[in-house]
N, C-alpha and C positions, 0 to 999 in steps of 0.2 A: 733410208738411208741407217745407216747403222755408226753408232758413236763408239770409239775406243779412247780408252784413259791410257795418256800414256806414260812414260816416265817424267820425274819432276823436272823441269828444265831453270836452273837459278830460283829455286824456290817456287817456281811457279807449277802447274799442273797443266797441262797442252792437251786441248780438245781436238782431235780433226776427223775429221765428217769422210767415209769412205762408203762406197756402194753396200747396200746388203738388205737384208730384213730386220724388223723391228717387229716386235708384238707390244701391241697395247697392253698397258698394266693397268687393268680397271679396278682402284680398290673398292672394297666390301666394309666399309669403316670397321674394320680391323678384326672380322671374323676370318679365322683362318681353319682349314679342314685338317682334324686332327684323327679322322680316323672313316673309313670309308670300307663298305660291304659289297663285293660285288658277285653277281650272278653272272650265270653262262647265256640270257637271254636279253642281254643289252641294257638291264637297268642295275642301278648301283644306291644303295643307303648310306646317305654320309650325315656326319657329325660334324659340327663347326662352333667354334666359340671364340671369345674375343669381348674387349669394351667397346662401348659406344657412348659418344659425349649426350648430356641430357641438358636441358633447358628447361626450365620450371616445369620439369616432371616429364619432359618430352623428347622424343627422340627419333630418327630415322633411321631405316634399314634399307638396303637392296636386296630383294626377294630372288629368290633362284627362277631361273626361264619357266621351266615348265615341271611343276613338282606333281608327282602323282596323287591323285586324289584320296585327302586324309592321313595323308603319312608327313605333312608340313606342320611343324609345331616348335615353339619356343619355349624355354625354361630360364627362369633369375634365380638367383641366391635368393635364401630364405626372408632376407630382411626388406625385399623390395617386390612388388606383382604387378605384372601388367593389367592395366585396367581396361584398355582398348587399342583392338588394331584397325588403320584406317589405310585402305590400298588406295594410291592416288598417283596419278603423272605429277612429277614436284622437278624442281630443277637442285641438282645437287653438284657438288665437287667432286671432281674425279682426277685421278692422276695417270698419266703416260709419258714414256720415254721420250726423251728428247731426239726425234730422230733428225732436223732439220738445222741449219746455221740459226734461222730463225728462233726456233725452237728454244734452242741453248742461251739465244739471247736474251729471250724472254724469262728464261727459266733463272737467270743469273745475274737478274736487275739488282743493283744496290751493292755488288762486289767489284773489288779492284781488280783491273782486267789489263790486258795485254793485247793487241791487235796489229797484226800486218796490213796493213792498207796501201794498195797501188795509188802510185803517184801519177804514172804515166806506163807507156808501153815495156818501159825497162826499169823503173825504178819504182820501191817500195819503201813506206815509212814506218815504223813502231810508234803507237800511239799509247801511251799509259795513261790510268786513271780509274775515275770511276764510272760505271757502265750505270747510267742513269733511265734510259729508256730506251725501247726499239717500237716503231711505229710503222706496223704493219701494211696500211696503206698506203705510206709514201716509201716505203722500206729505207727508210732513215734509221740511223744509228746515233744516238745521242750518250758523248762522253763529256764528263767533267777532267779536264787535264790535271795533271798534278801542279801547273803552274798558274792553275784558278781560271781556267780558260773552259768555256763550252766549247765542245766541236762539233760538227754533224757532218755526214758524211755517207754516200749510199752503200746499201748493204752487198752491192756488185763489186765494190772494189774491195771489200775483206776477204782475204784468202787464209788466216789463221788466227784464232782463238785461243786467249791462254789466260787462265783465269787464278790469280793469285793466293787464293784460297781452297779450300775443296770445294769442288764444281759441283752445282747440281744439274742431275744428268734425267729429272722428271720436270713434268709438265704439268700442271694444276689447271683446269680449266671446267668451266660450266658444262653441264651437261642434263638434259632433259630424259628420267628416267621412272620407270613405273615400281615405288616405292613401297614401304609398309610405315605408315607413321603410328609411333608406339608412344602410348599415354601410361604413366606409371602412376601408382598410389602414393608416393613420396617424389620428394625435390633434392638429389643428389646429384651431384657434378657429371658423373659419369655409374656407369654398371655393367656387370658381366652379364654376357648373353650367351645362351646355347641354342643352335637351331639344329633341327635333324629335317630329313626329307628323304624320298625317293624321288629318282628322275631316271631318263633315260641318255645314254649316252658313251657310258664304260660300260664293257664287257668283258670277258676272259672265256679262252677257247684251250683245254687241255689236250696232251697228246701224251702217247705213251711209247715207250722204246724195248725190247726184250730184247737181251744179250744172254744165249743159250751158256750154261756153264757146264753143264754135264747131263746125264740122262736122267735126273733128277732134280736137278733145281736149274733154275733161270735170275737172270737180274732184271727186276723190272723198275722202269724210271718214269716218272712222271713229270711235265714240264708245263707250264702256265705261260702263255701270252695275255696278255691285258691290254685293252686296248681302250686309250682315254679321249675320245671327241668331245667330252662336255668340260672341263676345268681343270686346271692345273694342279696338281697336288703336289707340294713341298713338304717334305720330312712328316708325312701323314699314314699314319696305320693303316694298313691294307690285309684285309680278310677276303680269303675265298670261300664259298659255301658249299656244301654238298648237300643235296636234299629238294623236294619238290613241295616250296611252300606253296598255301592256297592264296592268292589273290583276287578276290571276285572281281574287282575294276578294275584289273590289268593295266594298260599304260592309259587310261581315263585320266586328265588333269584336273587339279585343282580349279573351283572356280574362279578365285581371285587370280589365277596366273595371266589372264587377259585381262586389257582392260577394256571390256564389252560385256554388253549383256551377255548371259549365260543362257544359251537355250536350254530348255525344259525336256524336249524330247529328241529322240536320234543319238546318235554315238555318243554324244556328251554324258550318257547315262545307260550305255549300253553294257549290261555286265558281262557280256557275251563279245565283246570286242577286245577281247584280250587275245594271249598267244599263247600258245604252248609252252609251259616252263620245263624245261630240262634238268638231270641229276644235274649237278655239279660236285666238285674237289679240288682241295689246293691245300697247299702247308708251306712253309716257312722253312729257312733250312738252317740245322746245327751240324754241318757235315761232319761223319767219324768215319774215318776211312778204314773200312774191315779187310781187303786186300786188295792187292795191286794186278793190272793183266798180265795176262801169261805171254811172259817173252817180249815186251813192249815198254817202252818207256812213257806210254801213256797211263792213266789210272782209270781206263774202260769201265772197270767192274767197284767202283765205290759206292759205298752205303752211306745213306745219311735217312736225317728223319727231323722232320718239324713237328713241333708240338701241337696237336688240336683239342678239339672240345667239342663235345657231343650238346647239343641245344636242344632238348625236345628232340622232334623229328630230324632234324639237320646235326649236319655236322659240319664244323666252322677249324680252319685253319690260317693262323697266324701269320704273316709273311714280313712281320713287324715293319718298320719306318720306311716308307720310299718315297724316290719323288719323280715322277712322271709327269713332264709338259704335256698342257694341250695340244692336241692334234699329233700323238705321239703314239707308239707302242713300246712294250718292253716285256722281256721275257725272262722268268724263275723257277730255277729248280724247285720241285715240290718235295718231292721223295725219292728215295731208291731203296729198295728192300730184294733181298734174296727170298725167291717164292719157289716152292716144291710145284712141281709139276708131273704129267704123264702123257706120254703118249699114245694117242687113241684115235679111231677113225669113225669118222660120224655121217650118219645117215638122216635125212629126215623123211618120213611117208606122209604125204597128206591124205585127204579120203580121195580113193580113187575112183571110186564112183558115184559118190553121194548122193546115196540110194533114196536120200528124205525127198531130193528134187528128181533124179532122173527115172527112180521106181526101175532101175534095172540095174543089172551083174554084167559088165564087158572086162574081159580078162587080155591085157596081152602078154604074156608068158616073154615075150623078148623082151619087153621093156627094162632097161637097167637104168636103176636109179643112182643119180651121182652121190659117191661116197669122199666125204672129205679129210685128209689126214691132218690132225688138229693137236693142239698142246691142249690141256685140260688143268688151269691153274686153281689151286686153293689158296683162298685167302686168308692167310694164317697172321696177317700185319693185324693192327688194332686199328686200321682205316678202310671204311669204304672205299672201293674203286669207282670211280664215277664213268659214266660214257662218255670212251671218246678213240679216236683212231690209233690203231699200234704199229708200229715198225718192228719188223724182227730180223733178230740176225744169228749166224750162227756162231760155234765157238771160235772160229777165226774171223768174225766180225764181218764175215760175205751175208750180202741180203737175201734174206727166204722168201718173204712176204709183207703184205701188208692187209691186216684187217681193222676189227675193231673191240673194243672190249665192253661189256656192255656193265651197267651198273651191278655191282657185286658185294653184299653186306659180307663183314667179316663172318670166317668160319665157312663160306658157301664157297661154290664152284665156277667156275666160268671159264669157255674154250674159246680159242681161237684158231682159224684157218690157216694153214699153209698151203696147201694145192690139193685140189681134186686127184683121186687116186684111181687109176683103173684096173689096180690089182685086188679091189674088194668088188666082189661081183654081187648086187643086191637085186632081188624081184620079188616083187608083191602082187596076188592074187587073191581073189574072194570067190565065195558060194552063199546061195542061200541054203540055210539049213534046215528053218523050220517059219512055219506062217501060222499066226491064231488070229483069225478074221474077228474083228469087234472085240477085242481084248478090252477095251475101254471106251465108255462114254462121258462125253461133255459137254454139256448143254445142247444134249439132243444130238449130238455128232457122234457116230461111231469111229473108232480107229484103230484099224490093224496093227498087230505087234508082230514085225518080222527080224529072225533070228540069223544072223549072218555070220560065217565063219571066214577068217583070215589066215593067211600062210605067208611068211617073210622067210626065204632063201637065202642064206648068206653062204659065197664061197670065198675063201682066201686064197690067193695063189701065190701069194707072197714065200720067200723060204723063208719065214719065221714067224715065230706067236704072236697075233696081233688082238689088241683090245677093241672091240665094237661098239659102241651106241649107236641105238637105234630108237628113233623117236616116231610114232605112229597116233596119228591124230583123225579122229572121225566124228561127223556131226551125227551124233546117237549115243548112247552109254554102252563103254564099254565094262562087259560081265566079267569075263574070265582072260587071263593072259598066262599063256605057260613061261616056263623058265623064269618066275620069278618077277616078273613084267610087274612095275609098277605104275598102277593106276592111279590116275588125277583127272579130278571132274573139273571140267571149265566153267568161267563165266557165261553165261549166256540167259537171255529171257526167253529162252521155250525152255518149260517146267517137262513137257513129253521129250524132247529130244536135245539134251543138253549137249555141248561140244565135250570132248572127251580126249583122254591122251594117253597112251602108255609107254613106259619107257623101258628099255632092256640095256645092260651093260656085258657084254659075253665076251670071253675069249676062247680063240678059235686058232688050233695049229696049223701048221702050214697045208696047204692043199685040202684043210678041213671045209665040210658042208656043215650047215645046221640050219633047220627050217624051225621056226619059231610060232605059235599060234594064238590068236587071239578071238574072241566072240564079241559081238556087240546087238543091240536091238534098235530098233527103230518101229517109229510110230506111224505109220501113213492114213491119212484119212479114206474109208470105208466108202465105197461107191455102190 
C-alpha cells in the first residue's frame, strides 16, 4: 500500500490509502552516506557520518551487511575514543513507512483525528476525537470523542482517516538485528561517528560515443551508468575511479559480518578468491558548449569537462552530490572532448609457424590476412581513457561501427576498428636462413639456434594513398626489422625464447606494393 498526503481539508490533513509499492525505511542511527567511490567490478567504498545517542558511555550501531575484509573502520572526534566493539544480535528500534490503515492508526496514536465510519450499508458517520489506541489482535479502534465518551468500533468499518495535526507516516517497531555495541572512554549523551567500508553491490559501466567532425578531429564522449543494488544514496558525493588497485583479499568479507563462527580454512581466507579488476574512469559535468551541430537544432557536438584528480596510480572523477535509490540505475555524462585522429589500416600477424613447437616452416602464399580500417586517436586530454565499448557515427550522424577503446594514458594513442577492408592485401611468408647446432648449453642440455627470415607483402589497391600499421609477433627474439620497424621484447618466462613484436607504420600510394622484412632467432633443444 502507498500513502498519499492530500490537500488540507478544513484544517485537517487527509491520509488516503491506494494500491502501490512502498519501501522500508530502515534507520541506521542517523548515519548518512556522505561519499561513495564506485569501481567497475561491482564494489564501492562508502563514507557515512552522523550522531548516535549514548547511555553511560555506551551506544549501538547497525553494521553493514557484508563489508570486505579489513575495510571497516570507525572514527570519532578528538575528545572521545572507542574503547571496545562488541558484535551481537540485539533488539533495536527501527522505522519504516506506514503502509496500511493499521500502520497509520498506530503511528498517529495520541493525535486529534476525524474518522469516516460506516454505520450500515448506506450511511456513514464522522467521528472526531483523540485517537487513543488500536488493538491489532481484535482490529478495534479506540477513540475518546470530543464529548468525552470513549468509542470502540471495528477497523473494517473505517473508510477514511483525517489527522488534525501533522500526520506521522512512519512506524517505529522493535526489530532483531546484528549490531555493534560501542563502549567509549567518556560518558557524553551522544557523539559523532564516521564509518568507512567497502562492499559489493554498486558498480558502473562506461560507454563511449564518437562523432566524426572532419578528416582530422572527432568528438569523443563518455557516459557512466551507475547500478545501485546495495543502499539508498541521498545527496551523496559520487566518485568514479580509473585505475587497477590491488586488493589481495578480493570479496572476502569481514569476520564480524556474520553471526557465526568464522572458518579458518577455505574461501573465507583464500586470497586468490578475488576477481579481475578492470581499469575504470569517470568525471562530473561542468558543461561548456564549444560549438553546435552542423545544420541541426540539436547540440550534438558539445564539449564539457569534469575536474578529476590523480591519486597515486588511480584517477578519480568527482560527479558531485547525487541521489540514487536502492535497486535502481542512473546514467551520468562524464566528459566530451575534441580529439585528433588519423585514418589508418591495421593488420595483426601472429606467429604463423610457431617454429619453437612445430620445428618446421610451412608457407601459404595465398593466405590473406584481415586488414581493418581504423581510427587512430591521440589522447591529448588530461584524462586517461578507460576500457569501454564505443559507438561510431560519421559527420551526418549515420552509424558506422561499434568497437572498444582500450585503457589509454594521456599522450598515447589507441585505435578503434571501423570495418574490414578487402582493398589492402597482406601476405606473410617465412624461411629458415641459418642454423647453428648446439649454440648454447644449459644444465648439460644443448640448444640449436635457428635464424628465420620473414617477409610481409602489402598491396594497396585503393585509389588513394593510405597509412598501414603492421604488427607482427613471434615466439622468439626479433633481431632485425626493415623499414624502421620498432622491436619490442614482451614479457615471458622463457629466457631463451622471449615473445617479441615488431611494429611498422607505412605509407603506400595507390596500387603500390611493398615488402617489409624481419629476422628472428629461436633456440630449440638439440637431439
